[in-house]
C-alpha positions in Angstrom: -7.1 -110.5 -107.1 -3.8 -111.8 -108.7 -1.1 -112.9 -106.3 2.3 -113.6 -107.6 4.3 -116.8 -107.0 6.8 -114.7 -105.0 4.1 -113.2 -102.7 2.6 -116.7 -102.0 6.1 -118.1 -101.3 6.8 -115.4 -98.8 3.4 -115.7 -97.2 3.7 -119.5 -96.9 7.2 -119.2 -95.4 5.8 -117.2 -92.5 3.3 -120.0 -91.7 4.0 -122.6 -89.1 4.1 -126.2 -90.3 0.6 -126.8 -88.7 -0.9 -123.7 -90.3 0.5 -124.6 -93.7 -0.7 -128.2 -93.5 -4.2 -127.0 -92.4 -4.4 -124.7 -95.4 -3.3 -127.5 -97.7 -5.9 -129.9 -96.2 -8.7 -127.3 -96.5 -8.8 -128.0 -100.2 -9.5 -124.3 -100.8 -6.1 -123.4 -102.3 -5.7 -122.8 -106.0 -3.4 -125.2 -107.9 -0.6 -122.6 -107.8 -1.0 -122.1 -104.1 -1.1 -125.8 -103.5 2.1 -126.3 -105.5 3.9 -123.6 -103.5 2.6 -125.0 -100.2 3.8 -128.5 -101.0 7.2 -127.2 -102.1 7.5 -125.2 -98.9 6.6 -128.2 -96.7 9.1 -130.4 -98.6 11.8 -127.8 -98.1 11.1 -128.1 -94.3 11.5 -131.9 -94.6 7.7 -132.6 -94.3 6.0 -135.0 -96.6 2.7 -133.3 -97.5 1.2 -136.2 -99.5 -0.7 -137.9 -96.7 -2.3 -134.6 -95.7 -2.9 -133.4 -99.3 -4.5 -136.6 -100.7 -8.0 -136.1 -99.4 -10.1 -136.1 -102.5 -12.7 -138.5 -101.2 -12.2 -138.4 -97.5 -13.1 -135.7 -94.9 -13.8 -135.7 -91.2 -17.1 -134.4 -90.1 -19.7 -134.8 -87.3 -22.9 -136.7 -87.5 -26.1 -135.3 -85.9 -25.4 -137.1 -82.6 -22.0 -135.3 -82.4 -19.8 -138.3 -83.2 -16.8 -137.7 -85.4 -16.7 -139.8 -88.6 -14.7 -140.1 -91.8 -16.9 -139.1 -94.8 -16.4 -140.5 -98.2 -17.7 -139.0 -101.5 -20.2 -141.2 -103.3 -21.4 -138.8 -105.9 -20.6 -135.3 -107.3 -23.0 -132.9 -108.9 -22.8 -129.4 -110.5 -26.3 -128.7 -109.4 -26.7 -128.6 -105.6 -30.4 -129.4 -105.9 -29.5 -132.8 -107.4 -27.0 -133.4 -104.6 -29.7 -132.6 -102.0 -32.2 -134.9 -103.7 -29.7 -137.8 -103.4 -29.0 -136.8 -99.8 -32.7 -136.9 -99.0 -33.0 -140.3 -100.8 -30.1 -141.7 -98.8 -31.5 -140.3 -95.5 -34.9 -141.9 -96.3 -33.0 -145.2 -96.4 -31.6 -144.7 -92.9 -28.2 -143.5 -94.0 -26.4 -140.3 -92.8 -25.5 -138.1 -95.8 -23.8 -134.7 -96.0 -23.7 -132.4 -99.0 -20.3 -130.6 -99.2 -20.3 -127.4 -101.2 -24.0 -126.8 -101.5 -24.0 -123.3 -100.2 -21.4 -122.1 -102.7 -23.5 -123.7 -105.5 -26.7 -122.0 -104.4 -25.3 -118.6 -103.3 -22.8 -118.2 -106.1 -23.7 -120.4 -109.0 -20.8 -119.3 -111.2 -18.3 -120.1 -108.4 -19.7 -123.5 -107.9 -17.7 -124.7 -110.9 -14.6 -123.3 -109.5 -15.3 -124.9 -106.1 -15.8 -128.3 -107.8 -19.6 -128.5 -107.5 -21.4 -130.4 -104.7 -20.3 -133.7 -103.2 -22.6 -136.1 -101.5 -20.7 -137.8 -98.7 -21.5 -140.7 -96.3 -19.7 -142.3 -93.4 -17.0 -144.8 -94.5 -19.0 -147.7 -93.0 -22.1 -146.8 -95.0 -20.5 -146.5 -98.5 -21.7 -149.9 -99.7 -25.3 -149.3 -98.7 -25.2 -145.8 -100.2 -23.8 -147.2 -103.5 -26.7 -149.7 -103.6 -29.2 -147.0 -103.1 -27.5 -144.8 -105.8 -27.5 -147.7 -108.3 -31.2 -148.5 -107.6 -32.0 -144.8 -108.1 -30.1 -144.8 -111.4 -31.9 -147.9 -112.6 -35.2 -146.2 -111.9 -36.3 -148.5 -109.1 -36.8 -145.7 -106.6 -38.9 -143.4 -108.8 -41.8 -141.7 -107.1 -45.0 -143.2 -108.7 -47.4 -140.8 -110.3 -50.5 -140.0 -108.2 -53.7 -141.5 -109.5 -55.9 -139.1 -111.3 -58.7 -139.3 -108.7 -56.4 -138.2 -105.8 -55.6 -134.6 -105.0 -52.0 -133.6 -105.6 
């Protein structure tokens, strides 16, 4: 579905400031739509930069219901690889969330358009997550092969 610049401009003019900021923060707009939304907010005297610059930070909820800032520590085109890292991080006692995994598994071709899958951890666990990721990349966390005499 092609939407013209004029149609987007008219649609965004009808939004309240909060609605427009929420759409911009959702990180689901195309580059054209983002450009028009930013221009509309600036025409209203609102600086959209703090809301728009969210490439590595999102707010989410941990399993216990606490709100936390999540930071992206790795990105994958394959959601299975992202989930393997998530499982590895969780096995080391870290909370991990995979953003975009459903788009990648349900609509593989749209995964690229959506930016792939991002593995995210709470801001206070970034250092530990990077240590686990580096150990994994060095091969220190490989699963050992089962001995021949044991059933698989």
